[in-house]
C-alpha positions as CSV (number, residue, x, y, z in Angstrom):
1,M,39.6,-20.4,14.6
2,A,40.4,-19.5,11.0
3,P,44.1,-18.6,10.2
4,D,44.8,-14.9,10.4
5,T,46.3,-14.7,6.9
6,L,45.6,-13.7,3.3
7,S,47.6,-16.7,2.0
8,L,46.2,-18.4,-1.1
9,A,48.8,-21.1,-1.2
10,G,47.6,-24.1,-3.2
11,K,44.6,-22.2,-4.6
12,V,43.8,-22.1,-8.4
13,A,42.2,-18.9,-9.7
14,I,40.7,-17.7,-13.0
15,V,40.6,-14.0,-13.7
16,T,38.6,-13.2,-16.9
17,G,39.6,-10.1,-18.9
18,S,43.1,-10.0,-17.4
19,G,45.2,-9.7,-20.5
20,R,46.1,-6.0,-20.4
21,E,49.0,-5.2,-18.2
22,N,47.7,-1.9,-16.9
23,G,44.1,-3.1,-16.3
24,I,42.2,-4.1,-13.2
25,G,42.2,-7.8,-14.2
26,A,46.0,-7.9,-14.5
27,A,46.3,-6.2,-11.1
28,I,44.0,-8.8,-9.5
29,A,45.9,-11.6,-11.1
30,L,49.2,-10.3,-9.7
31,A,47.7,-9.7,-6.2
32,L,46.4,-13.3,-6.1
33,A,49.7,-14.7,-7.4
34,R,51.8,-12.8,-4.8
35,N,49.7,-14.5,-2.1
36,G,50.3,-18.0,-3.5
37,A,47.5,-18.7,-6.1
38,S,48.1,-20.2,-9.5
39,V,46.3,-17.9,-11.9
40,T,44.8,-18.2,-15.4
41,I,45.2,-15.0,-17.5
42,N,42.3,-14.7,-19.9
43,H,41.9,-12.6,-23.0
44,V,39.6,-12.8,-26.0
45,S,41.2,-10.9,-28.9
46,D,44.3,-11.8,-30.9
47,S,45.6,-8.3,-30.5
48,V,46.0,-8.7,-26.8
49,A,47.9,-12.1,-26.9
50,T,51.4,-10.6,-26.5
51,R,50.3,-8.4,-23.6
52,A,48.6,-11.3,-21.9
53,A,51.8,-13.3,-22.1
54,G,53.5,-10.3,-20.5
55,V,51.0,-10.4,-17.6
56,A,51.7,-14.1,-17.1
57,K,55.5,-13.3,-17.1
58,K,54.9,-10.7,-14.3
59,V,53.0,-13.3,-12.3
60,E,55.9,-15.7,-12.6
61,E,58.3,-12.9,-11.6
62,V,56.5,-12.5,-8.3
63,G,56.8,-16.3,-7.7
64,G,53.4,-17.4,-9.0
65,R,52.3,-19.9,-11.6
66,A,50.4,-18.7,-14.6
67,T,48.8,-19.9,-17.8
68,V,47.2,-17.9,-20.6
69,V,43.9,-18.9,-22.2
70,Q,42.3,-17.1,-25.1
71,A,38.5,-17.7,-24.8
72,N,35.3,-15.7,-25.3
73,I,33.4,-16.2,-22.1
74,S,30.2,-14.6,-23.5
75,T,29.5,-18.1,-24.9
76,A,28.9,-21.3,-23.0
77,E,31.5,-23.0,-25.2
78,G,34.1,-20.3,-24.4
79,A,33.5,-20.5,-20.7
80,A,33.9,-24.3,-20.8
81,K,37.2,-23.9,-22.8
82,L,38.6,-21.5,-20.2
83,V,37.7,-23.8,-17.3
84,N,39.0,-27.0,-18.9
85,A,42.2,-25.3,-20.1
86,T,42.9,-24.1,-16.5
87,L,42.4,-27.6,-15.0
88,E,44.7,-29.1,-17.6
89,A,47.4,-26.4,-17.3
90,F,47.7,-26.7,-13.5
91,Q,47.1,-30.5,-13.5
92,T,44.2,-30.2,-11.0
93,D,40.6,-31.1,-10.6
94,K,39.5,-27.9,-8.8
95,I,39.2,-24.2,-9.2
96,D,39.1,-22.2,-5.9
97,I,38.6,-18.7,-7.1
98,L,36.7,-17.1,-10.0
99,V,37.0,-13.4,-10.7
100,N,34.5,-12.3,-13.4
101,N,36.3,-9.1,-14.5
102,A,35.8,-9.0,-18.3
103,A,34.0,-6.0,-19.6
104,A,33.0,-4.5,-23.0
105,G,31.3,-1.4,-24.3
106,M,30.6,1.5,-22.1
107,A,30.0,4.9,-23.7
108,T,27.3,4.6,-26.5
109,P,24.2,6.6,-25.8
110,L,21.1,4.4,-25.5
111,L,19.2,5.9,-28.5
112,Q,22.2,5.2,-30.8
113,E,22.9,1.7,-29.5
114,T,22.6,-1.2,-31.9
115,K,21.5,-4.8,-31.2
116,E,25.0,-5.9,-31.9
117,G,26.3,-3.5,-29.3
118,I,23.8,-4.6,-26.8
119,D,24.6,-8.2,-27.4
120,T,28.3,-7.6,-27.0
121,L,27.8,-5.6,-23.8
122,M,25.4,-8.0,-22.1
123,G,27.3,-11.0,-23.4
124,T,30.3,-9.9,-21.5
125,A,28.7,-8.2,-18.5
126,L,26.0,-10.7,-17.7
127,Y,26.0,-13.9,-19.8
128,G,29.7,-14.4,-19.4
129,P,29.6,-14.4,-15.5
130,I,26.6,-16.7,-15.7
131,F,28.3,-19.2,-18.0
132,M,31.5,-19.0,-15.9
133,I,29.6,-19.7,-12.7
134,Q,27.9,-22.6,-14.3
135,Q,31.2,-24.1,-15.4
136,V,33.2,-23.4,-12.3
137,V,30.8,-24.4,-9.5
138,P,31.0,-28.1,-10.2
139,K,34.8,-27.9,-9.9
140,M,34.8,-25.6,-6.9
141,P,35.4,-27.0,-3.4
142,R,33.8,-25.7,-0.3
143,G,35.4,-22.4,0.7
144,G,35.4,-21.3,-2.9
145,R,35.2,-17.7,-3.8
146,I,33.4,-15.9,-6.7
147,I,34.0,-12.2,-7.1
148,N,32.1,-10.2,-9.8
149,I,33.6,-6.9,-10.8
150,G,30.8,-4.4,-11.1
151,S,30.8,-0.6,-11.2
152,I,29.5,2.3,-9.2
153,S,27.7,3.2,-12.4
154,S,25.1,0.7,-11.4
155,K,24.2,2.9,-8.4
156,L,24.8,6.3,-10.0
157,G,22.9,5.8,-13.2
158,T,25.7,7.4,-15.2
159,P,24.0,9.1,-18.2
160,A,26.9,8.6,-20.5
161,S,26.7,4.8,-20.3
162,P,23.1,3.6,-19.4
163,L,23.4,0.1,-20.9
164,Y,26.7,-0.5,-19.2
165,A,25.1,0.6,-15.9
166,A,22.2,-1.7,-16.5
167,G,24.5,-4.6,-17.2
168,K,26.4,-4.0,-14.0
169,A,23.2,-3.6,-12.0
170,S,22.1,-7.0,-13.3
171,L,25.4,-8.4,-12.0
172,D,24.9,-6.9,-8.6
173,T,21.5,-8.6,-8.4
174,L,22.8,-11.9,-9.6
175,S,25.4,-12.0,-6.8
176,F,22.8,-11.5,-4.1
177,A,20.1,-13.7,-5.7
178,V,22.4,-16.8,-6.2
179,S,24.3,-16.4,-2.9
180,M,22.0,-18.5,-0.8
181,Q,22.1,-21.5,-3.2
182,L,25.9,-21.2,-3.6
183,G,26.4,-20.9,0.2
184,R,24.0,-23.4,1.5
185,E,24.5,-26.1,-1.1
186,F,28.2,-25.6,-2.0
187,G,29.9,-23.6,0.7
188,I,30.9,-20.9,-1.8
189,T,30.7,-17.1,-1.3
190,I,29.9,-14.7,-4.1
191,N,30.2,-10.9,-3.9
192,T,30.4,-7.9,-6.3
193,V,33.2,-5.3,-6.1
194,M,32.2,-1.9,-7.5
195,P,35.2,0.2,-8.7
196,G,34.8,3.9,-9.1
197,P,36.8,5.8,-11.7
198,V,40.1,4.0,-12.4
199,K,42.6,5.0,-15.0
200,T,42.8,2.2,-17.5
201,E,42.3,1.7,-21.2
202,C,38.6,0.8,-20.7
203,L,37.4,4.2,-21.8
204,P,38.6,6.5,-24.6
205,P,40.7,9.3,-23.2
206,H,38.2,12.1,-23.8
207,I,35.4,10.1,-22.1
208,Q,37.7,9.1,-19.3
209,E,38.6,12.8,-18.7
210,A,35.0,13.8,-18.5
211,V,34.0,10.9,-16.2
212,H,37.0,11.4,-13.9
213,G,36.4,15.2,-13.9
214,H,32.9,14.6,-12.6
215,L,33.5,11.8,-10.2
216,V,37.0,12.4,-8.6
217,P,35.8,15.5,-6.7
218,M,33.2,13.2,-5.1
219,T,35.8,10.9,-3.5
220,R,36.2,11.0,0.3
221,A,39.4,8.9,1.0
222,E,41.6,11.1,-1.2
223,E,41.0,13.4,-4.1
224,R,42.2,11.1,-6.9
225,A,41.0,8.4,-9.3
226,G,41.4,4.9,-8.1
227,R,44.3,2.7,-9.0
228,A,44.0,-0.8,-10.3
229,E,45.8,-2.0,-7.2
230,D,43.1,-0.5,-5.0
231,I,40.6,-2.8,-6.6
232,A,42.9,-5.8,-6.5
233,D,43.5,-5.5,-2.8
234,A,39.8,-5.5,-2.1
235,V,39.4,-8.6,-4.2
236,L,42.3,-10.3,-2.4
237,L,40.5,-9.7,0.9
238,L,37.3,-11.2,-0.4
239,T,39.1,-14.3,-1.7
240,S,40.7,-15.0,1.7
241,E,39.4,-17.2,4.5
242,L,39.0,-13.9,6.5
243,S,35.9,-13.1,4.3
244,R,34.1,-16.4,4.9
245,W,31.0,-14.6,6.4
246,V,30.7,-12.1,3.6
247,T,28.5,-13.1,0.7
248,G,25.8,-11.7,-1.6
249,Q,27.2,-8.2,-1.0
250,T,27.8,-5.3,-3.4
251,I,30.9,-3.5,-2.1
252,S,31.9,-0.1,-3.3
253,V,35.6,0.4,-3.7
254,S,35.5,3.9,-5.0
255,G,37.2,6.1,-2.4
256,G,33.8,6.8,-0.9
257,I,31.9,8.1,-3.9
258,T,29.0,5.8,-3.0
259,G,28.6,3.6,0.0
260,N,25.6,1.7,-1.4
C-alpha cells in the first residue's frame, strides 16, 4: 500500500516561469518546498532576477532548498541549460518533478497578431514544455511526475485570446497523447491543470478586470477569482504518490467554471 502522505522529501523539482513572487509558479514552488522538495526557480528576463531570488529566499524560509536558473525554455538549448543547472545545483543525477508553468502573450486579437508574437506564444506554451519533457525524461526515475499548467481558455474558446487558447489546447492534447509512452516505458505520469481566472500579473489590469468580470460569476465553489495557492495545492496532489493512477488528464481547477 502506498504511504498516505503528500511528502516530497528527497524529491527534486523544476518549476518553469516561477520567478514572480505573486504568480502561480512561485506558489507551486513554495507548496512543493513546504512538503520536502528541492526546487529550481526559473525565469527568463533580467528584469525578474531580483524577484526570482526573493522567491528562492521564501522557499528557504519554509525549510526548503532552492536554486535560481535564468533560462529560455522555448529553445532546446535553454531547456538543457535549466535541467543541467538543476542537477549541478542539487548535486544529483535525477529530477523527480517537472511543472511546465511558463506562459507568454495572451490578449492580442488574432487578426492583429504578428509572426513574432505567435512564435513567442507558441514557443513558451508548446515548444517549451516539449523541450523540457525531452530533457527531463532521461533523468526522471519511475514514479516521476510532469504537470503542465494549461488554462480553461482551451475549453471556453475565450474570444479575447484565441491564440493563447489554441496554445493551451495543444498542451492538453500533448499530455494525453504522450501519457501512454511515458507511463508504460518510464513509469511517469503527466497531467494538465487548467486554472480559471487567477489574480496575477499575467494580464494587464484592464483585461484582467474584463475577464474576471465575465468568468467569476460562473464559479460554483465560491463567487471569487482563484488564488495562486488554489492551483498550487492541486499541483501538489498530482505530484504525490497518491496520484499514481492519474495520468493523461486535463483537470479544471477553476472553482467549477468548467468541468471538462
